[in-house]
N, C-alpha and C positions, 0 to 999 in steps of 0.2 A: 582295511584292517585284516590282519592274518586270521584265518579261521582254522581251528583244529578239525581234522577229519577223523571221525570215529567209526571204526569198522563194526558192523553188526552181523553176527553170525547166528544162523538158525540151522535146524536139522534139515535133512533132505528127504524127509518123510512126514506124513501126517502124524500129529500128536494129539492127545486129548485136548479138546478145545471148548467144550460147552461148560458154562459156569452158571450157578444159581445166584439170584439176588441175595438170598440169605447168607450165602457163603461170603460174598463180597462185603456185606455189611459187618460180618463177624470178624473180618480181617482188614481193617482200614489201612490205606496205603497213600502216603502223601505224594507219591509219584505214580499215580494212576490216572489215566485219561479215558474218559468215555467219549465215543464217537457215535453220533446220531446219523445213521446212514440212510440216505434217501435217493430216489431216482426220478420222480415225476417232474412236472413243470417247476423250474427253479424258484419262481416267485411264490407259487402256492406252497411248495414244500418248505421254504424258509419261513413263511407265515405260520405253518403248522409247527415247525420247530420253536418259533418264538412263543407260541401259545402254551408250550409246556415241554420241558425236557429234563433229563437227569441233571441235577446240580453239577455245574462245571463241565458239562458235555459241550463239545464242539460240533458244528454242523458239517457233515460229510456228504456233499452231493457227489454221487458216483461219477458223473460226467466230468467233474472238476478234479476230484481227489483220487479216484480209483480207475480212471480210464483216460486214454488219449483221444484226440480228435480222430474220428474215423476217416479212412481214405476211400476212394472209389472201389478198391478191391477188398478192404478189410470188413470185419464185422462191425456192428454198431458200437461196440464198447471194447476196443482193443486195449491191451494192457498199457498202463501209463509208462512214460519214460522214467527211468530211475532218478534222473536229476529233478524232474517235475515232482515225483513222489517225495524225494528227500527234502525239497524246499517246502512242500506242504507240511511234512512232519516237523521241520524246523520251526515253521510259523506256529504250529500247535504246541511247541515246547517239548517235543519228544526227544528224550536223550537215550543214552546207552541202556539204562536200566528201567525205563518207563514201562509200566504195565498198561496195555491198551485193551479196553473192553468195548466191543462194537455191539450196537443194537439197532433196530429199525422197525418200521411198521410191519415187516414180515421177517422171519428168520433168513429168508433167501437174500434179501437186501443186505443184511448184516454179514451173511456168509461171503458175499462178493468182497466186502471190505476186509474181512478176515483173510480170505484167500490171497488177495493182492499183497497184503502186509506180510504174510508168511512166505509167499513166493519170493518177496524181495529180501528175506533174510531175518525179519524180526521174529524172535522166538516167543516173547511174552505177549501173545495176542489171544484174546478169548471172546467167545460169542455169548452174550447174555441171553439165556433161555427165557422166553416170555417177554423180552423187551421192556418197554416202559410200563406196561400194565403190571408185570411181575415185580418191577422195582417199586411201584406205588403200593402194591399189595403187601410187600415186605417192609413198608415204612421208610423207604429211601427218600432222601431229600430231593425236591424238585426246584426248578427255576423257570422264570418266564423272561422274555426279552431277547436282546441280541446276544451273540456269542460272548463269552467271558474273555477278558483280556488275559492272554497268556504270554509269558516272557519268551521272546524269540531267542533261541539258544545261540551262542557264538559258534558252537561246533556244528559240523555238517556230517550227517550220517552217511557213511559210504556203503550204499546198498548194492546188492548183487542179485540178479534174477536167477531163477532155476532152483529155488529151494523147495518147491513143490512140483510134482510131475505134471507136465502139460503135453499137448500134442498139436502139431501144426496141420493145416489143411491138406498139404501134400501127403503127409503120413496117413491121414484119415482116408484119403483116396486109395491108398495102397494097403489098407487093412486086409488081412487074409480072410477067406471064408471061415466062419466059425468064431471070429473075434467078437467079443461082447461089446456092443455099441448101444448106449442107452440115451434115449431122447427124454429130457426132463420137463418138456412143455406140457400144457394141458392137452387133453385128448383131441379137441377140435383142431388145434394147430398141428398136431401129429398127423391126423388123418388128412389134412389139407396138403401135406407134403413133408417128407422126412428123408434123411440120408438113407440110401439103400442098406438094408440089413439091420436097421436100428429097431430095438424093441422099446416099447413105451413104458415109462415109469414116472408119473407126474410128481414133481417136487412137492406140490401142495398136499400130497398124501402124508407127508412127514411131519406136519404140524396140525394142531387142533384149531378149532374156530377161535379160541382165546389167544392164539399166537404162540402157545407153548409147543415145544417139540414133543412128539410122541415118545413114550418110553423106549429104551434101547431094544427091548425084546420085540416091540411092535415094529420098530424100524427094520430090525433084522428079518422079521416075517415078510414085510413088504419086499425086501430085497430077494428073499428066497422065492417068493411068488413070481418074481421076474427072472428066476433062474440063476441067481447070484448067491454064492456061498463063500465063507471065509477062505482066503487063499486065492480066489479068482482074481484075474486082472480084467479091468474094464475101461472103456472110454465113455465119457459122459459129456453131453452137450445140451443146449437149450436154444433160446433165441439169440442171446448175446452174452452168455457167460455169467448169469446171475443165479437163476434157478439151479443150474447145473453145479454151481459152487456148493450149494447146500447138499445136494445129492452126493457129491464127491465126499463131503465131510461125513455124511451118514454112512457111506460105503466104507470109508477108512475106519470109522468107529466100530464097524461090524467085522473088521479083519479083511476086507476086500481092498485090492490095490487099484485105485482109480487114476486115470489121467484126464485132465480137464481140457476139452477143446474150447478155448476161450472165444474164438471167432464164431463158432456155433452156426446155426442155420442162417443168421443174417450175413455171414461171410459165404457160406456154401452156396446160397441162392443167387449170388452176384455173377456167377459164371454160367453162361448158357449151356456149355457142354456138361457141366456137373448136373444142371437141372434136367437136361435131357436124360441122363442116366438115372436120375431120381425118378423120372416119370416111368421108366421102363424097369426100374429095380436093379440096375447094374452098378458095379464099382469099376474103377479104372483097371 
């Protein structure tokens, strides 16, 4: 059967992306898809999804939907192939005008889904602040059980990467002295080993124990404490491009221009020479 290919165009810069449950409920949309984004053990995570999710939400295991199989030289969660991603979206019934809302157990997990979709050219993608808890508190409908049946669309989205700025490992190795490089992992991981010259800014500082994002002013203060101001350029990484995706979103929201190093530490530490330089604090 012939299939129509639909081009999807997004901007080449970050755009406002955080949305509140109350706002979504106030503006119903028949072409809105919720994606419940998870990363842990697939069987455990799917059971958790089945125990309760936003009504109509699909299950988005990062390793299946928002990452490719790692290679011996890559990070743990390399970007998915565009054909793979397009097929996933087609199975989810995502069309040209579908609004996608991602959420997860933490904002960082949702941010990885958001980042990949925006990187691939989808413009109408939002991160639900507070996730499932916020949806429940706002009176949103819930569901239990397996994924809902969604009509597989006849058209195939023609995606194109590069709609958000990223950086590859060879460019990270050549960053000049003075370039702003941010490690978004927890402090223990940072102290155990990090890319030379990286300053530490834990992604977990950007959300509260309830899973809500800290107010924009507090996020801006966290960035300023790390030496980042509006107009600055920065490179951000973590372990595998999840925590850093949220920090990149927070940076952009504060007027900072981030590039995401998707391969992150899990790619960097696979090269013995890079690790030698990490031990002595050198760059290439």
